[in-house]
C-alpha positions as CSV (number, residue, x, y, z in Angstrom):
1,M,16.1,-19.2,-13.7
2,S,14.5,-17.4,-10.8
3,Q,13.6,-19.1,-7.6
4,A,9.9,-18.3,-8.2
5,L,10.0,-20.0,-11.5
6,R,11.9,-23.0,-10.1
7,I,9.2,-23.4,-7.4
8,L,6.4,-23.1,-9.9
9,I,7.9,-25.7,-12.1
10,S,8.3,-28.0,-9.1
11,L,4.6,-27.5,-8.3
12,V,3.4,-28.4,-11.8
13,A,5.8,-31.4,-12.0
14,G,4.7,-32.7,-8.6
15,L,1.0,-32.4,-9.4
16,A,1.4,-33.9,-12.9
17,L,3.4,-36.8,-11.6
18,G,1.0,-37.5,-8.7
19,I,-2.0,-37.4,-11.1
20,A,-0.2,-39.7,-13.6
21,L,0.7,-42.3,-10.9
22,A,-2.7,-42.2,-9.3
23,N,-4.3,-43.1,-12.7
24,W,-1.8,-45.5,-14.0
25,A,0.3,-46.9,-11.2
26,P,-1.5,-46.3,-7.9
27,D,0.5,-48.9,-6.0
28,A,3.8,-47.4,-6.9
29,G,2.4,-43.9,-6.3
30,G,1.2,-44.9,-2.8
31,W,4.7,-46.2,-1.9
32,V,6.3,-43.0,-3.2
33,L,3.7,-40.9,-1.2
34,V,4.9,-42.3,2.1
35,F,8.3,-40.6,1.5
36,T,7.2,-37.4,-0.1
37,K,4.8,-36.6,2.7
38,R,7.6,-36.9,5.2
39,I,9.9,-34.8,3.2
40,G,7.4,-32.1,2.4
41,G,6.3,-32.0,6.1
42,A,10.0,-31.6,7.2
43,W,10.5,-28.7,4.8
44,L,7.4,-26.9,6.1
45,H,8.6,-27.5,9.7
46,G,11.9,-25.9,8.7
47,L,10.0,-22.7,7.7
48,Q,7.8,-22.7,10.7
49,M,10.6,-22.9,13.2
50,V,11.9,-19.4,12.5
51,I,8.5,-17.6,12.2
52,V,8.2,-16.6,15.9
53,P,11.6,-15.0,16.4
54,L,11.5,-13.4,12.9
55,V,8.1,-11.8,13.3
56,V,8.9,-10.5,16.8
57,A,12.3,-9.1,15.6
58,L,10.8,-7.5,12.5
59,L,7.9,-5.9,14.5
60,V,10.4,-4.3,16.9
61,I,12.5,-3.0,14.0
62,G,9.4,-1.7,12.0
63,I,7.9,0.1,15.0
64,A,11.2,1.6,16.0
65,A,11.7,2.8,12.4
66,S,8.2,4.3,12.4
67,A,8.9,6.1,15.7
68,E,12.1,7.5,14.4
69,A,10.3,8.7,11.3
70,A,7.6,10.3,13.4
71,R,10.2,12.3,15.2
72,A,11.5,13.7,12.0
73,G,8.7,16.2,11.7
74,K,5.0,16.9,11.0
75,I,5.1,15.6,7.5
76,A,6.5,12.2,8.5
77,G,4.1,12.0,11.5
78,R,1.1,12.8,9.3
79,A,2.2,10.2,6.7
80,L,2.4,7.5,9.4
81,I,-1.1,8.3,10.6
82,F,-2.3,8.0,7.0
83,F,-0.4,4.6,6.7
84,V,-2.0,3.2,9.8
85,V,-5.5,4.2,8.9
86,I,-5.2,2.8,5.4
87,L,-3.8,-0.5,6.7
88,W,-6.6,-1.0,9.2
89,F,-9.2,0.0,6.7
90,N,-7.9,-2.4,4.0
91,T,-7.7,-5.2,6.6
92,I,-11.3,-4.8,7.7
93,M,-12.4,-4.5,4.0
94,S,-10.7,-7.9,3.4
95,A,-12.4,-9.5,6.4
96,L,-15.8,-8.4,5.0
97,L,-15.2,-9.0,1.3
98,T,-13.2,-12.2,1.1
99,P,-16.0,-14.4,2.6
100,L,-18.4,-12.6,0.3
101,L,-16.3,-13.4,-2.8
102,L,-16.0,-17.0,-1.7
103,K,-19.8,-17.2,-1.5
104,L,-20.4,-15.4,-4.9
105,F,-17.6,-17.4,-6.6
106,P,-17.3,-20.6,-4.6
107,L,-14.7,-23.3,-5.3
108,R,-16.3,-26.2,-7.0
109,P,-17.6,-28.7,-4.3
110,D,-15.8,-31.7,-5.8
111,W,-12.5,-29.7,-6.0
112,A,-12.9,-28.5,-2.4
113,A,-13.8,-32.0,-1.1
114,A,-10.8,-33.5,-2.8
115,L,-8.3,-31.0,-1.6
116,R,-9.8,-31.1,1.9
117,A,-9.2,-34.9,1.9
118,S,-5.6,-34.4,0.8
119,L,-5.0,-31.9,3.6
120,S,-6.8,-33.9,6.3
121,S,-3.5,-34.7,8.0
122,A,-2.9,-31.0,8.6
123,K,-3.3,-30.2,12.3
124,T,-4.9,-27.0,13.4
125,A,-2.0,-24.8,14.4
126,G,-2.0,-22.5,17.5
127,Q,-5.1,-21.5,19.4
128,V,-8.5,-21.1,18.0
129,P,-10.2,-18.3,20.1
130,T,-13.8,-17.7,20.6
131,L,-14.9,-14.1,20.8
132,G,-14.6,-14.2,24.6
133,D,-11.2,-15.7,24.3
134,F,-10.1,-13.0,21.9
135,F,-10.6,-10.4,24.6
136,D,-9.4,-12.6,27.4
137,K,-6.2,-13.6,25.7
138,I,-5.2,-10.5,23.6
139,V,-2.9,-9.5,26.5
140,P,-0.6,-12.4,27.4
141,T,0.0,-13.5,31.0
142,N,3.1,-15.6,30.0
143,I,5.0,-14.4,26.9
144,I,7.2,-17.6,26.9
145,D,4.1,-19.8,26.9
146,A,2.5,-17.7,24.1
147,A,5.6,-18.1,22.0
148,A,5.9,-21.9,22.8
149,T,2.2,-22.5,21.8
150,D,2.2,-20.2,18.7
151,A,-0.3,-17.9,20.2
152,F,0.4,-15.2,17.7
153,L,-2.2,-12.6,18.7
154,P,-0.9,-12.1,22.3
155,L,2.6,-12.5,21.1
156,T,2.1,-9.7,18.5
157,V,0.6,-7.4,21.1
158,F,3.5,-8.0,23.5
159,A,6.0,-7.4,20.6
160,M,4.2,-4.1,19.7
161,V,4.2,-2.9,23.4
162,F,7.8,-3.9,23.8
163,A,8.8,-2.1,20.6
164,F,7.2,1.2,21.7
165,A,8.9,0.9,25.1
166,I,12.2,0.6,23.3
167,T,11.5,3.9,21.5
168,R,11.4,5.6,24.9
169,L,14.9,4.5,25.9
170,Q,17.9,6.8,25.8
171,P,19.3,7.0,22.2
172,D,22.4,4.7,22.9
173,R,20.3,2.0,24.6
174,R,17.6,2.3,22.0
175,K,20.1,1.8,19.2
176,L,21.6,-1.2,21.1
177,M,18.2,-2.9,21.3
178,V,17.3,-2.2,17.7
179,D,20.6,-3.5,16.5
180,L,20.2,-6.6,18.5
181,F,16.8,-7.4,17.0
182,Q,18.1,-6.4,13.5
183,A,20.8,-9.0,14.0
184,I,18.2,-11.6,15.1
185,A,16.0,-10.8,12.0
186,D,19.1,-11.0,9.7
187,A,20.0,-14.4,11.2
188,M,16.5,-15.8,10.8
189,I,16.4,-14.6,7.2
190,V,19.6,-16.4,6.5
191,V,18.1,-19.6,8.0
192,I,14.9,-19.2,5.9
193,G,17.2,-18.6,2.8
194,W,18.8,-22.0,3.5
195,V,15.4,-23.7,3.9
196,L,14.1,-22.0,0.7
197,V,17.1,-23.5,-1.3
198,L,15.2,-26.8,-0.8
199,A,11.8,-25.2,-1.8
200,P,11.6,-26.9,-5.2
201,L,12.0,-30.3,-3.5
202,G,9.6,-29.4,-0.7
203,V,6.9,-28.1,-3.0
204,F,7.4,-31.0,-5.4
205,C,6.8,-33.4,-2.5
206,L,3.8,-31.6,-1.2
207,A,2.3,-31.2,-4.8
208,F,2.9,-34.9,-5.5
209,G,0.8,-35.9,-2.5
210,V,-2.0,-33.4,-3.5
211,G,-1.9,-34.6,-7.2
212,M,-2.1,-38.3,-6.0
213,E,-5.1,-37.6,-3.9
214,T,-7.0,-34.9,-5.7
215,G,-6.2,-35.3,-9.4
216,A,-6.7,-32.3,-11.7
217,A,-8.9,-30.6,-9.1
218,A,-5.6,-29.1,-7.7
219,F,-5.0,-27.0,-10.8
220,G,-8.5,-25.5,-10.7
221,A,-8.3,-24.8,-7.0
222,L,-5.0,-23.0,-7.4
223,A,-6.4,-20.9,-10.2
224,H,-9.4,-20.1,-8.0
225,Y,-7.1,-19.0,-5.2
226,V,-5.0,-16.7,-7.4
227,A,-8.2,-15.0,-8.7
228,I,-9.7,-14.5,-5.2
229,V,-6.6,-13.2,-3.5
230,S,-5.6,-11.1,-6.5
231,T,-9.0,-9.5,-6.4
232,L,-8.3,-8.0,-3.0
233,G,-5.1,-6.5,-4.3
234,I,-6.9,-5.1,-7.3
235,L,-9.5,-3.5,-4.9
236,V,-6.8,-1.8,-2.8
237,L,-5.1,-0.7,-6.1
238,L,-8.4,0.9,-7.2
239,S,-9.1,2.5,-3.9
240,A,-5.9,4.6,-4.4
241,Y,-7.6,6.6,-7.3
242,P,-10.5,8.1,-5.2
243,I,-8.0,8.7,-2.4
244,A,-5.9,10.8,-4.8
245,A,-8.9,12.6,-6.2
246,I,-10.2,13.5,-2.7
247,G,-7.0,13.9,-0.7
248,A,-4.6,15.3,-3.4
249,R,-7.4,17.2,-5.3
250,V,-6.4,15.9,-8.7
251,S,-8.7,14.4,-11.3
252,I,-8.6,10.6,-11.6
253,G,-7.4,10.9,-15.1
254,R,-4.5,13.1,-14.2
255,F,-3.5,10.7,-11.3
256,A,-3.7,7.7,-13.6
257,R,-1.4,9.4,-16.2
258,A,1.0,10.5,-13.5
259,V,1.3,7.1,-11.7
260,L,1.4,5.0,-14.9
261,P,5.2,5.1,-15.3
262,S,5.6,4.0,-11.7
263,Q,3.2,1.2,-12.3
264,I,5.2,0.1,-15.3
265,V,8.4,-0.1,-13.3
266,A,6.6,-2.0,-10.5
267,I,5.4,-4.6,-13.0
268,S,8.8,-5.0,-14.6
269,T,10.7,-5.2,-11.2
270,S,8.1,-6.4,-8.7
271,S,9.8,-4.0,-6.3
272,S,8.5,-0.9,-4.6
273,L,12.1,0.1,-3.8
274,A,13.1,-0.1,-7.4
275,S,10.1,2.1,-8.3
276,L,11.1,4.8,-5.8
277,P,12.8,7.2,-8.3
278,T,9.8,7.0,-10.7
279,M,7.4,7.5,-7.8
280,L,9.1,10.7,-6.9
281,R,8.5,12.0,-10.4
282,S,4.8,10.7,-10.3
283,S,4.3,12.5,-7.1
284,E,5.7,15.7,-8.4
285,A,3.3,15.3,-11.4
286,I,0.3,15.5,-9.1
287,G,1.6,18.5,-7.2
288,A,3.8,17.0,-4.4
289,P,7.2,18.7,-4.4
290,A,10.4,16.7,-3.6
291,R,10.6,18.2,-0.1
292,V,7.4,16.2,0.6
293,S,7.8,13.1,-1.5
294,G,11.5,12.9,-0.4
295,I,10.2,12.3,3.2
296,V,7.0,10.4,2.6
297,L,8.0,7.9,-0.1
298,P,11.2,6.5,1.6
299,I,9.1,6.0,4.8
300,A,6.4,4.3,2.7
301,V,8.8,2.0,1.0
302,A,10.4,1.1,4.5
303,V,7.3,0.5,6.6
304,F,4.1,0.6,4.5
305,R,2.5,-1.9,2.2
306,A,-1.1,-1.0,1.6
307,T,-2.0,-4.4,0.1
308,S,-0.3,-6.7,2.5
309,P,-2.8,-7.0,5.4
310,A,-5.8,-7.3,3.1
311,M,-4.1,-9.9,0.9
312,N,-2.5,-11.8,3.8
313,L,-5.9,-12.1,5.6
314,A,-7.4,-13.2,2.3
315,V,-4.9,-16.0,2.0
316,A,-5.7,-17.2,5.6
317,L,-9.4,-17.0,5.0
318,Y,-9.0,-18.9,1.7
319,V,-7.0,-21.7,3.4
320,A,-9.7,-21.9,6.1
321,H,-12.4,-22.2,3.4
322,L,-10.2,-24.9,1.5
323,T,-9.6,-27.0,4.6
324,G,-13.1,-26.6,6.1
325,T,-11.8,-24.7,9.2
326,P,-14.7,-22.8,10.8
327,I,-14.0,-19.1,11.3
328,G,-16.1,-17.4,14.0
329,P,-16.1,-13.7,15.1
330,G,-13.2,-14.4,17.5
331,Q,-11.0,-16.0,14.9
332,L,-11.8,-13.3,12.4
333,A,-11.0,-10.6,14.9
334,A,-7.7,-12.3,15.8
335,G,-6.8,-12.4,12.1
336,V,-7.6,-8.7,11.5
337,V,-5.5,-7.5,14.4
338,T,-2.6,-9.8,13.6
339,A,-2.7,-8.9,9.9
340,A,-2.8,-5.1,10.5
341,I,0.0,-5.2,13.1
342,T,2.5,-7.6,11.6
343,T,2.5,-6.0,8.2
344,M,4.7,-3.2,9.7
345,G,7.4,-5.7,10.3
346,S,7.7,-7.7,7.0
347,V,7.9,-5.0,4.4
348,S,11.6,-5.2,3.6
349,L,11.7,-9.0,3.0
350,P,12.1,-10.8,-0.4
351,G,8.8,-12.1,-1.8
352,T,9.0,-15.8,-0.9
353,I,10.2,-15.0,2.7
354,S,7.7,-12.2,3.1
355,F,4.9,-14.6,2.1
356,F,5.6,-17.0,5.0
357,A,6.6,-14.3,7.5
358,S,3.4,-12.3,6.7
359,V,0.7,-15.0,6.2
360,A,1.8,-17.6,8.7
361,P,1.2,-15.5,11.8
362,V,-2.3,-14.6,10.6
363,A,-3.1,-18.2,9.8
364,V,-1.8,-19.4,13.2
365,A,-3.7,-16.6,15.1
366,M,-6.9,-17.8,13.3
367,G,-6.2,-21.5,13.9
368,V,-5.8,-22.2,10.2
369,P,-3.6,-25.2,9.1
370,L,-0.3,-24.1,7.5
371,E,0.2,-27.1,5.3
372,A,-1.5,-25.5,2.2
373,L,0.9,-22.5,2.3
374,G,3.7,-24.7,1.0
375,L,1.6,-25.1,-2.2
376,L,0.2,-21.5,-2.4
377,V,3.7,-20.0,-2.3
378,A,4.4,-21.5,-5.7
379,V,1.6,-19.5,-7.4
380,E,2.3,-16.3,-5.4
381,T,3.9,-14.7,-8.4
382,V,0.6,-13.4,-9.8
383,P,-0.9,-12.1,-6.5
384,D,2.5,-10.5,-5.8
385,L,2.3,-8.6,-8.9
386,F,-0.9,-6.9,-7.7
387,R,0.7,-6.4,-4.3
388,T,3.4,-4.3,-5.8
389,L,1.2,-2.4,-8.1
390,G,-1.3,-1.6,-5.3
391,N,1.6,-0.5,-3.0
392,V,3.2,1.8,-5.5
393,T,-0.1,3.4,-6.6
394,M,-1.2,3.9,-3.0
395,D,2.2,5.4,-2.0
396,V,1.9,8.1,-4.7
397,A,-1.7,8.8,-3.7
398,V,-0.8,9.2,-0.1
399,T,2.2,11.4,-1.0
400,G,0.0,13.7,-3.0
401,T,-2.6,13.8,-0.1
402,I,0.1,14.7,2.4
403,A,1.4,17.5,0.3
404,V,-2.0,19.1,-0.2
405,R,-3.0,18.7,3.5
406,S,0.3,20.2,4.5
407,G,-0.3,23.2,2.2
408,I,2.8,22.5,0.2
409,T,2.6,22.5,-3.6
410,T,5.1,22.0,-6.4
411,E,7.4,25.0,-6.6
412,G,9.0,24.3,-9.9
413,E,9.8,21.8,-12.6
414,G,12.9,19.7,-12.2
415,E,12.9,19.8,-8.4
416,T,12.8,16.0,-8.2
417,D,15.4,15.5,-10.9
418,R,17.8,17.8,-8.9
419,M,17.2,15.7,-5.8
420,L,17.7,12.5,-7.6
421,E,21.0,13.8,-8.9
422,E,22.2,14.5,-5.4
423,L,21.5,11.0,-4.2
424,P,24.6,8.7,-3.8
425,G,25.1,6.5,-6.8
C-alpha cells in the first residue's frame, strides 16, 4: 500500500469516526478530541520545523543548477528564460482566477462556517503585510529575525540573492557551497521522511477533530478543494497547446497526438522524470531534434514545473477562503512572489514532501494558517495528477518552441532512439 493511500484511508477513517462519535457518543468523542488535537498539532509542528532550512537550501541548489545550465549554451539559456516567463505568468493567472473561481463556485456557507469553526484554534502564521509592508519588508534587514519569525518573503529574496552570489564564486568554492546546501537539504528531507512515517496517525487525529466539529461538511469541502485546485492545473495544461501552436508552429491536433504518449506515462507514474524518454520522442514528433530536446528536457525536469506556482498559490488562497483569512493586495503580492521563486527549489522532491515544502512558504508569506494543510495533503493525489500532466505537456511545448526559435529542426528519424540507446542503463 502506497503512503498516499494510507494517508487517504486515515483521513476517511478519522472523519468517519469523528462524525459517528459526534452523533452517537459526543461525551466520549469530546474526551478523545482533547488528545487527538494535541497529537495532530505536534505532527504538524514536526513538519513546520524543517521548512525554513529546507526551502533555503533547495532555492540555493535550484538557482545554482539553473545558472550552470545557462552557461551550457544559448539553447539552455533560452529555455531558462522561457521557464521563468511561464512560471510568473501562471502564478499571476492563478492570483486572478482562483478568487474568481471561488466566487463563481463558492463553498456552501454551512460547510464553510463549520470548517472555519473547527479550525478556529489555528493561529495566523508569519507576517501579514499590507501593500506598504510588502515593499518595505521585501528586502530583509535582519535575515536571522526573518527566519525566526517565518517571514518567508524577505527570507526567499535573501536566499535568491545569496544563491546568485554563490554562482559568481570560483568553481571549487562554488561547488563547496552547493554541496553544503545539498547536504542540508538531504538531511531535512530525511527528517521530513521520519515525520511522514507518522502521517497516517497525524492526519487521522486532525481529521477526527474536523469530523467531530463539522460532520459531513468536511467531505464536501475537500471535494470542492480538489475541484478548484485541479482546475488551475487543467488551465496550465490547456495553455500548453496554444504555446505549441504559436511557438513550435505545429497544429494543435499534431501536438495533441505527439504528446499523448507522454501524458499516458505521466498518468501511470505521476513522475515527470519517468516520462523523460517518452517526452524526448514526443518532442521529436513535433520537430525538435534530440540535440535540442536532450538539453531542454533534462533541465526542465530538474528545475521547471509549470503547474507548481499556480497550484501552490491556489492552495494558499483556498485555505485563506476556508479559514476566513482576509487577503489584501499586499498579501496577494507576497504570495505571488513567494510562489514564483520557491518553485525553482522544490521540483526534485517526492510528492508529499513537495506539497509541504512548496505550499507552506506561500501560506506563511500570506499569513494563512497552516493547520488545514495536514488535511489537504491527504487528497493531494488528484491535484498531483494534473500537476504532472501539466508539467509534462508544457515541457514538450517549450522544447518544440525552443527548437523552432533556435532554427533547429528534426534532421532524421530515429535520432532520439539512438540517443536513448547511448544513455547509461
